[in-house]
C-alpha positions as CSV (number, residue, x, y, z in Angstrom):
1,M,110.7,110.2,137.0
2,Q,109.9,108.1,140.0
3,T,109.8,104.3,139.5
4,M,106.4,103.0,140.4
5,V,105.3,99.6,141.7
6,T,102.0,99.0,139.9
7,A,99.4,96.2,140.3
8,V,97.6,95.8,137.0
9,T,94.5,93.6,137.2
10,G,93.3,92.1,133.9
11,C,96.8,92.5,132.6
12,L,96.3,89.9,129.9
13,G,93.1,91.5,128.5
14,F,93.1,93.8,125.6
15,M,93.4,97.2,127.3
16,G,95.3,95.8,130.3
17,S,98.0,94.3,128.2
18,H,98.6,97.6,126.3
19,F,98.9,99.4,129.6
20,T,101.2,96.8,131.1
21,R,103.5,97.1,128.1
22,A,103.5,100.9,128.6
23,C,104.4,100.6,132.3
24,L,107.2,98.2,131.6
25,S,108.6,100.4,128.9
26,R,108.9,103.1,131.6
27,G,110.9,100.8,133.8
28,W,108.2,100.4,136.3
29,H,107.7,97.2,138.3
30,V,104.4,95.6,137.4
31,W,102.5,92.9,139.3
32,G,100.1,91.5,136.8
33,I,97.0,89.8,138.0
34,D,94.6,87.9,135.7
35,K,92.2,85.0,136.2
36,M,92.8,84.0,132.5
37,T,89.4,84.0,131.1
38,Y,88.5,83.2,127.4
39,A,89.5,86.7,126.5
40,S,93.0,86.6,128.0
41,N,96.0,86.8,125.6
42,L,98.5,84.1,126.5
43,R,101.0,85.5,124.0
44,C,101.2,88.6,126.1
45,L,102.0,86.6,129.2
46,K,105.0,85.0,127.5
47,E,106.1,88.5,126.4
48,F,105.8,90.1,129.8
49,Q,107.5,87.2,131.6
50,N,110.6,87.9,129.6
51,N,110.9,91.2,131.5
52,P,112.5,90.9,135.0
53,L,110.3,93.8,136.2
54,F,107.1,91.8,135.7
55,K,105.6,89.4,138.2
56,F,102.4,87.4,137.5
57,T,99.7,85.9,139.6
58,K,96.8,83.9,138.3
59,E,93.9,85.0,140.4
60,D,90.3,86.3,140.4
61,I,90.0,89.8,141.9
62,R,87.0,88.5,143.8
63,A,89.1,85.9,145.6
64,M,92.3,88.0,146.3
65,Q,93.2,87.8,150.0
66,H,96.5,89.8,149.9
67,L,97.6,93.0,148.2
68,S,101.4,93.4,148.0
69,D,102.9,96.8,148.8
70,V,102.3,98.7,145.6
71,D,102.0,102.4,144.8
72,I,99.1,102.0,142.4
73,V,96.4,99.5,141.6
74,V,95.0,99.9,138.0
75,N,91.9,97.8,137.6
76,F,91.1,96.6,134.1
77,A,89.6,93.3,135.3
78,A,86.1,93.2,134.1
79,E,83.5,91.4,132.0
80,T,82.8,93.8,129.2
81,H,80.7,92.3,126.4
82,V,77.2,93.8,126.5
83,D,75.5,90.9,124.7
84,N,76.9,88.4,127.2
85,S,75.6,90.6,130.0
86,I,72.1,90.5,128.6
87,M,72.1,86.8,128.2
88,D,73.6,86.1,131.7
89,S,74.5,89.0,134.1
90,A,75.9,86.9,137.0
91,N,79.5,87.0,136.0
92,F,79.2,90.8,135.4
93,V,77.8,91.4,138.9
94,Q,80.5,89.1,140.5
95,T,83.5,90.5,138.7
96,N,82.6,94.1,138.0
97,I,80.9,94.8,141.4
98,C,82.0,92.2,143.9
99,G,85.6,92.2,142.5
100,V,85.9,95.9,142.9
101,E,84.5,95.7,146.4
102,N,87.2,93.2,147.3
103,L,89.9,95.4,145.8
104,L,88.6,98.3,147.9
105,E,88.8,96.3,151.1
106,L,92.3,95.1,150.3
107,I,93.4,98.7,149.7
108,R,91.6,99.8,152.9
109,S,93.6,97.1,154.8
110,K,96.7,99.2,154.2
111,R,95.2,102.1,156.1
112,N,97.9,101.9,158.9
113,Y,100.5,102.5,156.2
114,E,99.9,104.3,152.9
115,M,97.0,103.1,150.9
116,P,97.8,102.7,147.2
117,L,96.0,104.8,144.6
118,L,93.2,102.9,142.9
119,I,92.8,103.7,139.2
120,Q,89.4,102.3,138.1
121,V,89.0,101.9,134.3
122,S,85.3,102.5,133.8
123,T,83.5,103.2,130.6
124,D,81.6,106.0,128.8
125,E,78.6,103.7,128.8
126,V,77.8,104.5,132.5
127,Y,76.2,107.7,131.4
128,G,73.8,106.0,128.9
129,D,73.3,107.5,125.5
130,I,73.1,111.1,124.4
131,E,71.6,112.1,121.1
132,N,73.3,115.5,120.9
133,G,76.1,117.2,122.8
134,L,78.6,115.7,125.2
135,H,78.6,114.0,128.6
136,T,80.7,115.7,131.3
137,E,82.0,114.1,134.4
138,Q,79.3,115.7,136.5
139,D,76.4,114.1,134.5
140,R,74.1,111.6,136.2
141,L,74.8,107.9,135.6
142,Q,72.0,106.3,133.5
143,P,73.3,102.9,132.4
144,S,71.2,101.1,129.9
145,N,72.2,97.4,130.2
146,P,73.6,95.0,132.8
147,Y,77.2,95.6,131.7
148,S,77.1,99.3,132.0
149,S,75.0,99.1,135.2
150,S,77.7,96.9,136.8
151,K,80.4,99.4,135.9
152,A,78.3,102.3,137.2
153,A,77.8,100.4,140.5
154,A,81.6,99.9,140.8
155,D,82.2,103.6,140.3
156,L,79.7,104.4,143.1
157,L,81.3,101.8,145.4
158,I,84.6,103.6,145.0
159,L,83.0,107.0,145.8
160,G,81.5,105.5,149.0
161,W,84.8,103.8,150.1
162,H,86.6,107.1,149.6
163,R,84.0,109.1,151.6
164,T,84.0,106.5,154.4
165,H,87.5,105.0,154.4
166,H,89.5,107.7,152.5
167,V,90.5,105.2,149.8
168,P,92.3,107.3,147.2
169,Y,91.0,106.9,143.7
170,I,90.9,108.2,140.1
171,I,88.1,106.9,137.9
172,I,88.7,107.0,134.1
173,R,85.8,106.7,131.6
174,P,87.2,106.0,128.1
175,T,85.2,105.6,124.9
176,N,85.3,102.6,122.6
177,N,88.8,101.1,122.4
178,Y,90.4,99.5,119.3
179,G,93.8,98.1,118.4
180,L,95.9,95.0,118.0
181,D,95.0,91.7,119.8
182,Q,91.4,92.6,120.7
183,Y,89.2,89.6,121.3
184,P,86.8,89.1,118.4
185,E,83.6,89.8,120.3
186,K,84.3,93.5,119.6
187,L,83.3,95.1,116.3
188,I,86.5,95.4,114.3
189,P,88.1,91.9,114.9
190,K,84.6,90.3,114.9
191,A,83.7,91.8,111.5
192,V,87.0,90.5,110.0
193,K,86.5,87.1,111.5
194,Y,83.0,86.8,110.0
195,L,84.4,87.9,106.6
196,T,87.1,85.2,106.9
197,L,84.4,82.6,107.5
198,G,82.3,83.9,104.7
199,K,79.5,84.9,107.0
200,P,77.4,88.0,107.2
201,I,78.5,90.6,109.8
202,P,76.0,91.0,112.6
203,V,74.8,94.6,112.7
204,H,72.9,96.2,115.5
205,G,69.7,97.6,114.1
206,D,70.2,99.6,111.0
207,G,73.9,100.4,111.8
208,S,73.2,104.0,112.7
209,Y,74.4,103.8,116.3
210,R,77.4,106.0,116.8
211,R,80.5,105.4,118.9
212,T,83.7,107.4,119.5
213,W,86.8,105.4,118.9
214,L,90.1,105.5,120.9
215,H,93.2,103.5,120.3
216,A,94.3,101.3,123.2
217,Q,97.8,102.8,123.2
218,D,96.2,106.3,123.5
219,T,94.2,105.0,126.4
220,A,97.4,103.7,128.1
221,A,99.0,107.1,127.5
222,G,96.0,108.8,129.0
223,I,96.1,106.7,132.2
224,L,99.8,107.4,132.6
225,T,99.1,111.1,132.1
226,V,96.6,111.0,134.9
227,I,99.0,109.2,137.2
228,D,101.7,111.7,136.4
229,R,99.8,114.9,136.5
230,G,96.2,114.2,137.4
231,E,94.2,115.2,140.5
232,R,93.4,112.5,143.0
233,N,89.9,111.6,144.0
234,T,88.3,112.7,140.8
235,I,86.9,111.4,137.5
236,Y,88.3,111.9,134.0
237,N,86.5,111.3,130.7
238,M,88.7,110.1,127.9
239,A,87.5,110.3,124.3
240,G,89.0,109.7,120.9
241,N,88.7,112.0,118.0
242,D,86.7,109.7,115.7
243,E,82.9,109.5,116.1
244,L,81.3,107.2,113.4
245,P,78.2,105.1,112.9
246,N,78.8,101.4,113.2
247,L,77.8,100.8,109.6
248,E,80.4,103.2,108.3
249,I,83.1,101.2,110.3
250,I,81.8,98.0,108.7
251,K,81.9,99.5,105.2
252,K,85.6,100.5,105.8
253,I,86.4,97.0,107.0
254,I,84.8,95.3,104.0
255,N,86.5,97.7,101.6
256,Y,89.9,97.0,103.0
257,Y,89.3,93.3,103.4
258,F,88.6,92.9,99.7
259,D,91.0,95.6,98.7
260,G,88.3,97.7,97.2
261,A,87.3,95.0,94.7
262,Q,84.2,93.5,96.3
263,D,81.7,95.7,94.3
264,Q,78.3,95.0,95.9
265,R,79.3,92.1,98.0
266,W,79.4,94.1,101.1
267,Q,75.6,94.2,101.0
268,E,75.3,90.5,101.7
269,F,77.8,90.7,104.5
270,V,75.7,93.2,106.5
271,K,72.3,91.6,106.1
272,Q,72.3,89.9,109.4
273,N,70.8,92.7,111.4
274,F,69.5,92.3,115.0
275,I,68.2,94.5,117.8
276,R,70.2,94.5,121.0
277,M,68.0,95.2,124.0
278,G,69.0,98.3,125.8
279,E,71.0,99.6,122.8
280,D,72.4,103.1,123.2
281,V,72.2,105.2,120.1
282,R,75.2,107.4,120.7
283,Y,78.0,108.0,123.2
284,S,80.0,111.2,123.3
285,L,82.3,112.6,126.0
286,D,83.6,116.0,127.0
287,D,87.2,115.2,128.0
288,A,88.5,118.8,128.3
289,K,89.6,118.1,131.9
290,L,92.0,115.3,130.8
291,R,93.3,117.2,127.7
292,A,94.1,120.1,130.0
293,L,96.8,117.9,131.5
294,G,98.5,117.7,128.1
295,W,97.0,114.4,126.8
296,N,95.7,114.1,123.2
297,P,95.0,110.9,121.3
298,Q,97.7,110.4,118.7
299,R,96.1,107.8,116.5
300,D,93.4,108.3,113.8
301,L,91.0,105.4,113.2
302,N,90.9,106.2,109.4
303,Q,94.7,105.8,109.3
304,E,94.8,102.7,111.5
305,I,91.9,100.6,110.3
306,R,93.5,99.2,107.1
307,A,96.5,97.8,109.1
308,L,94.1,96.4,111.7
309,V,92.0,94.7,109.0
310,D,95.2,93.2,107.5
311,Y,96.4,92.0,110.9
312,Y,93.1,90.3,111.9
313,K,92.8,88.9,108.4
314,N,96.2,87.2,108.8
315,H,95.9,86.3,112.5
316,F,92.7,84.3,112.9
317,I,91.5,84.4,116.5
318,W,89.1,81.7,117.6
């Protein structure tokens, strides 16, 4: 297998750190780039810097002025929390749109040589919700909130830079990710944090909104599959095997947190319901195109969630 030189933006974020670890385990050279926001994991930086194949630059992708000679740029750098985007969308526009535009220009500047392949890690949310059936890669983008709108805009920028400037790309749209070291603004670590503090878990609406869950290590494996065997200048959906309502996830978390001995206590922990503006009722993807390359998610949420609850219970994240 050819040794790659890979730039990973957002390398200290949840998904980016899992992918960085997977690249280093292959013996690839990794140039990690991260502006070190509130959601960055500094423990991962210490881990990665012990590997001589890893180089780190603290930088905002909006402000990057130089792109080293790399084979691939994998862009995880993004503001991702929907509630934050509803309260203040400015950072989402700047990072998710302007940051991608800057990356595209840096890649285009290599046109007299060989432009690196841009892997854009997008999201299933760009399609909007779907009550029945599955979204395919050909479906129209109908984002419902500032976060998903900013990610959809980035995807469209990439298509435009490819058509005009021949920037090579692959866009990957995964479903909800979960796993170790996720910042506690996402459902699983957030719910455990609230239980640890003795507070009710915030629930969107009546908890019936459905999401498909994909382990971050499976996401990393899927991206590597696309790099190894995928078609350039195309889009791949990436879905997990577990589609569940949010309330069912919360019930599992509470059950494992209290080791099945909480009786009716879970009722008080989910009483803090609120309505999120622009809430999507269900996401679901057809990812047959990716699975045809030989990728399948290996981890099952029902088997993983107990260990995750124990981990977050014993590793409090501020």
